[in-house]
Every structure is written in C-alpha cells, then in structure tokens.
N, C-alpha and C positions, 0 to 999 in steps of 0.2 A: 450468406456469411456476414457476420457483424464486424464492423470496424470500430475499434475503440480509439478515440482521439483524446489524449489525456495529457495534462500538465501537472507537475508535482512540485511541492514546496516544503521546505523545513518551516516549522511553526515556532514562533517565539511567544512566550507568555501564555496567558489564559483568557484573553479577550474573546477568543473564539467561542468560549462556553455560552455566551449569550445567544448564540445562533443554533444551539442544539435542538433538533426535531425528534431524534430517536437515537438509541444506542444499542449495540449488539456485541457481546464478547465473541471472538472468533478464534478458532484454532485452524491453522492451515498447514498442509504438508505438501512437499514437492516430490513427485514421482520422477520427474525429469525437469532439469533446468540447465539449458545449454548456454554457452557464452554468446551464441548467435541470436538468443532471444526466444527460443522455443521452450515453452514450459507446459507441464501437465500438473495441475494443482487440484487438491481436494480441500474443501473448506467446510467446516462444521460450526454452526452457531449453537449457543446455549439453548435455543428454542427448538433444537433438533432439526432445523432446516440445514440441508447440505447440498453442495454443488460440486460437480466435476468440471474443470475449466481447462481448455487448451488455448494457448496464446502463441502467436508467431509474429515476428517483426514485420512491419509494413511501412517503415519510414521513421523519421526522427521522433515524432510524438504520436504515431499511430501504430496500432497492432491489430491483427486479425484476432478475433475472440469468439470462441465457441463455448457456451456455458450451458450445463444441463443439470436440472435438479436430480438428486439421487436419494435413496433411502438413507436415513441416519446410520443404520447398521452397516451399510456398504461404506459410508464415509469413515466410520470407526475402523473397519477392516483395512481400508486403503491408507488411513493415517498410520496404522501399525506397520504398513509396508514402506511408508515414506522415509527415506534416509535423512531428510532434514525437515524441520518444522519450526513454526513460530506461533506466538500468541499475541493478540492485541485486542483492544476495544475500538470498534469503529463507531463513529458518530456521523449521522446525517445532518447536514447544515442547511439553514434557510437563507442561502446567499444567491444573488442573481448572477447571471452570466454562465450558467452551466449547472451540472449536477455535482455538487460539492460534498465530499466526505472527508473525514479526518480520522487518522489512526493514531492511537496512543499505544505504543509497543510495550510489551511486558518482558520480564525475564532478562536475558542477556542483551536484549535490544533497548531496554529502558536506559535513559529517559527520552528516547526518540519519539518525536511527534511530527507526523507528515500530513499535509493536506493535499488532496487530489481533486481536480475538476475535470469532468468529462465534457467535452465540447461537441457540438453538432457537426462542425466542419473545421478544417484547418484554418479557414479565414476568420473564424469567430473572434471578435475582439475580446480582450480579457483585462480586467482591472482588479488584480488581486488585493485582498484586504491588507492593511498595514502589518498585521501579525504574520503574514507570509514573508519570512525574512530572507530566504534565499531560494531561487528556483533550482531544482535538481532534476528536471526533466531530462531523461536520457543518460543520467549517471548510473551506470549499471551497479556499482557497489552499494547503492542505496535502493535498489529494487527489492521487493519482498523476497524474491527467490534468492538473491545474493545475501540478504540479511538472514535468511533461514540457514544458509550454508556457512556464512561467516558473520556472526552477530557483531554488533557495534562494540560490545565489551571485549571482544577478542582482537580488535584493531590496536595497533601501536598507539601510544599517547600522542605522537605527532600526527597520525592520521585521524584520530578521534577529535583532536582539538578544534579544527575549523567547524566541524559538525556541532559540537557542544557549544561553541561560541555563538553559532547562529541560533541556537535554542535559548540562549541566556536572555531573560527578560530585561536585564540591565543594558543589553545590546552592545 
C-alpha cells in the first residue's frame, strides 16, 4: 500500500514557469468523493495514458493511495459515468525537496493555480519557493475532488476573494 505525503500551495505569478520539465493536459472525473476523504478517480491524459486511483485519508497531510494504469477506452467510459469532472494542465517542475507538480485549472476553476509537493516522509523539511503564496494543505474545499463538485467560479464572491487575492501577482 502506497502512502502519499503531500503539501499544497496556491501559486502567485508566473515565476514557476522557469522550472517546467514537462506538461500534460488532464481530464479527471470522480466516481466517489466523500467528505471523509475517500475518493475514486479516473484520469485521462492527452497522450491516452489513463489511471484509476483510490485514495483514503491517513492523517493531516498523508493519504493511502492506490493507482493503476487502465486502457484509455476504459477511462473514457468511466469519465462518462463520473458525476463530476475537471480539466487542468499539469506541469512537472525541477525543484528540490520532493516531487513537485503544478496544476493550472481550466473552465470553471480558472484562474486557479496550485502547486503540490510529494514528500518522502512526514519529517522531510520543506522550503517552498516564493511564488507559493499560501499553504492550503488539508483545506478540503480546494481539493481536486471538491473543485470538481463545486468549482471556484460557483463560490460566492466573499469565499472566492481570499483565493484570488493569493493568486494575484501584485500580492
């Protein structure tokens, strides 16, 4: 059983672009997404790579994660069954201190930009880059599953304001 130890941040500005190693447009749908943190997700990339992922809470910044490659046709069929979906472009970054990725959300979740770092252990030190404006680890409303169900653009102006302010390059 894999344990995912992850910290997440809102991203301000575009200085992160100098660290891009790769990029991949992704569509993902949630077949199950409970408030307790149990999710069943299907993800399909433009390259026809697809995965079925099950996650369950295992602490504040850790989750049990089971991820399996599946045929693209199966992913398309599962996406058609998924009641909630989202689209984003994921970027792999060349930063130290863990496995860094950054997601630029599309559609009703634009202009949201989130960085995630997977750590080897709970004790790993982390020095986030300056463009990581606000840590959102553990904030359920900003999880991918929650954003698929309730996109940022559907939030009230008062609820959206602190998120958009943290994204503002003028800071």
